[in-house]
C-alpha positions in Angstrom: 31.0 175.3 98.4 27.3 175.0 97.2 28.1 174.8 93.4 27.5 171.6 91.5 30.5 169.7 90.2 30.2 168.7 86.6 30.2 164.8 86.2 30.2 164.2 89.9 27.1 162.0 89.9 28.2 158.8 91.7 28.0 157.6 95.3 31.7 158.7 95.6 33.7 161.5 94.2 37.5 161.4 93.7 40.0 164.2 93.0 43.1 162.6 91.5 45.5 165.5 91.8 44.4 167.8 94.5 45.2 171.5 94.2 44.8 174.2 96.9 42.0 175.7 94.8 40.0 172.6 95.5 39.9 173.0 99.3 36.5 173.8 100.6 33.1 172.4 101.7 31.7 169.3 99.9 28.1 168.0 100.0 26.2 165.6 98.0 22.4 165.7 97.1 20.9 162.3 96.8 17.6 162.2 94.7 15.0 159.8 93.5 11.3 160.1 92.4 10.3 160.6 96.0 12.5 163.6 96.7 16.0 164.7 97.6 18.3 164.7 100.7 21.5 166.7 101.2 24.4 165.3 103.1 26.3 166.9 105.9 29.3 169.1 104.9 32.7 167.4 104.4 35.5 169.8 104.7 38.6 169.3 102.4 41.8 170.8 103.7 44.7 170.8 101.4 48.1 171.0 103.0 51.0 172.2 100.9 54.5 170.8 101.6 57.1 173.5 102.3 59.1 174.8 99.3 62.1 177.3 99.4 61.5 180.3 97.2 64.8 182.1 98.0 67.9 180.1 99.0 70.4 181.2 101.7 73.5 182.8 100.1 77.2 182.1 100.8 79.0 184.8 102.8 82.5 186.0 103.4 83.1 188.0 106.6 86.1 189.2 108.6 86.4 187.5 112.1 84.7 189.6 114.8 82.0 191.0 112.5 78.4 189.7 112.3 76.9 187.7 109.5 73.4 186.6 108.8 71.8 183.8 106.6 68.3 184.2 105.5 65.8 182.6 103.1 62.1 182.5 102.3 59.8 179.6 102.1 56.1 178.9 101.3 53.7 176.1 102.3 51.0 175.5 104.8 51.5 177.3 108.1 53.0 176.9 110.6 56.4 176.5 109.1 59.3 175.5 111.4 63.0 176.0 110.8 66.2 174.3 111.9 69.6 175.5 110.7 72.6 173.2 110.4 76.3 173.8 110.2 78.3 171.0 108.5 75.1 168.7 108.9 75.0 169.3 112.7 72.0 171.2 114.1 72.8 174.6 115.5 71.3 174.9 119.0 68.6 177.6 119.1 68.8 178.3 115.3 65.1 177.8 114.7 64.0 181.1 113.0 63.7 181.9 109.3 67.1 183.6 109.5 70.3 182.8 111.4 72.7 185.5 112.7 76.2 185.1 114.2 76.9 188.3 116.0 80.7 188.0 116.3 82.1 185.4 113.9 85.2 183.3 114.8 87.3 181.2 112.5 85.6 178.1 114.0 82.3 179.3 112.6 83.4 178.8 109.0 81.6 175.9 107.2 78.6 174.9 105.2 75.2 176.0 106.4 71.7 175.0 105.4 68.1 175.1 106.8 65.4 172.4 107.0 61.9 173.8 106.7 59.1 171.6 108.0 55.3 171.6 108.3 52.5 169.0 108.6 53.0 168.0 105.0 56.7 167.3 105.0 60.1 169.0 105.0 62.7 170.3 102.5 66.3 171.2 102.8 67.8 174.5 101.5 70.8 174.7 99.2 74.2 174.8 101.1 75.6 178.3 101.8 79.3 178.4 102.7 80.6 180.8 105.4 84.2 181.9 104.9 85.7 183.7 107.9 88.8 185.7 107.1 91.4 186.4 109.7 95.0 187.6 110.0 97.8 185.0 110.1 98.4 183.1 113.3 101.6 181.1 113.9 100.6 177.8 115.5 104.0 176.1 115.3 107.3 178.0 115.5 110.4 177.0 113.6 112.8 175.1 115.8 116.5 175.7 116.5 118.8 173.1 115.0 122.5 172.2 115.1 123.9 170.4 112.0 127.2 169.4 110.6 128.7 171.4 107.7 127.5 170.0 104.4 124.3 168.5 105.8 120.8 169.5 104.9 118.7 171.5 107.3 115.0 172.5 107.1 113.1 175.1 109.1 109.3 174.8 109.1 106.5 177.0 110.4 102.8 176.1 110.9 100.4 179.0 110.4 96.8 179.7 109.7 95.0 182.6 108.1 92.2 183.3 105.6 93.0 184.2 102.8 95.8 181.8 102.6 99.0 183.5 103.8 102.3 184.0 102.0 105.7 183.4 103.6 109.0 185.2 103.6 112.0 183.7 105.4 114.7 185.9 106.9 118.3 185.4 107.9 119.5 187.6 110.7 116.6 189.9 109.9 117.2 190.1 106.1 114.8 188.5 103.5 116.1 185.4 101.8 115.6 185.4 98.1 112.9 182.9 96.9 112.3 181.6 100.4 108.6 182.0 100.2 107.1 178.6 101.4 106.1 177.2 104.7 109.4 175.6 105.0 113.0 176.7 104.1 115.8 174.2 103.3 119.4 174.7 103.0 120.8 171.8 101.0 124.5 172.0 102.0 125.1 174.0 105.2 128.1 176.2 105.5 129.5 177.8 108.6 128.4 181.3 107.5 124.8 179.9 107.4 124.7 179.8 111.1 122.5 182.6 112.6 118.9 183.5 113.4 116.1 182.4 111.0 112.6 183.8 111.1 109.6 184.0 108.8 107.0 186.6 108.2 103.6 185.1 107.4 101.2 187.6 105.6 97.8 188.0 104.1 95.5 190.9 103.2 94.5 191.3 106.9 97.9 191.5 108.5 101.1 189.6 109.3 102.7 187.6 112.0 106.5 187.1 112.6 108.0 184.0 114.0 110.4 184.2 117.0 114.0 185.0 116.1 115.2 183.1 119.1 113.5 179.9 118.0 114.9 180.0 114.5 118.6 179.8 115.3 120.9 177.4 113.4 124.4 176.7 114.5 127.0 174.6 112.5 129.9 172.4 113.5 132.7 170.8 111.4 132.5 167.1 110.7 135.5 165.4 112.3 
């Protein structure tokens, strides 16, 4: 930039660890007893690889609400962005932030962004999206017929975030300590015959299995 560089008096000039402050116009003046000549200008452009200065943060949201991931990055412009969910690129998610306008349980997962420019690329830290939703029963308990004295087990399949709790009922009445996804009667008696159902509950609501699909009947062994 027109100023002399201390010690730069050879036919070549090397910068071993280039910094952005060293970008600019370089010339050399060649002199002898007969005079001097100045070279043409050589422009040094220093590209800075991208770096992430603020990482995306994990989020917890209730299904149906919107959620946004954002971050900040520095480096030589232009910077480009690609967001990923569980290491798969999210179509169209190429801005500095990524918004899901109406989250669904299927949106839960690990999110990150890759920032790129002419000098390279860098991945952000992983931000986890947790999508909370009320319990949903995906597999009803099934009716069974057993012999007196046998073992019988009723099982329900349900989803929900936070993880739901369970309360089994017999003919509509809660069964003490029956608070797992399955309920077992080790030695069935005739008075165990009836309708079995389960209430699945979390902080966002509850779901009740079908009474009709939880009916046990017993018969004597002959």
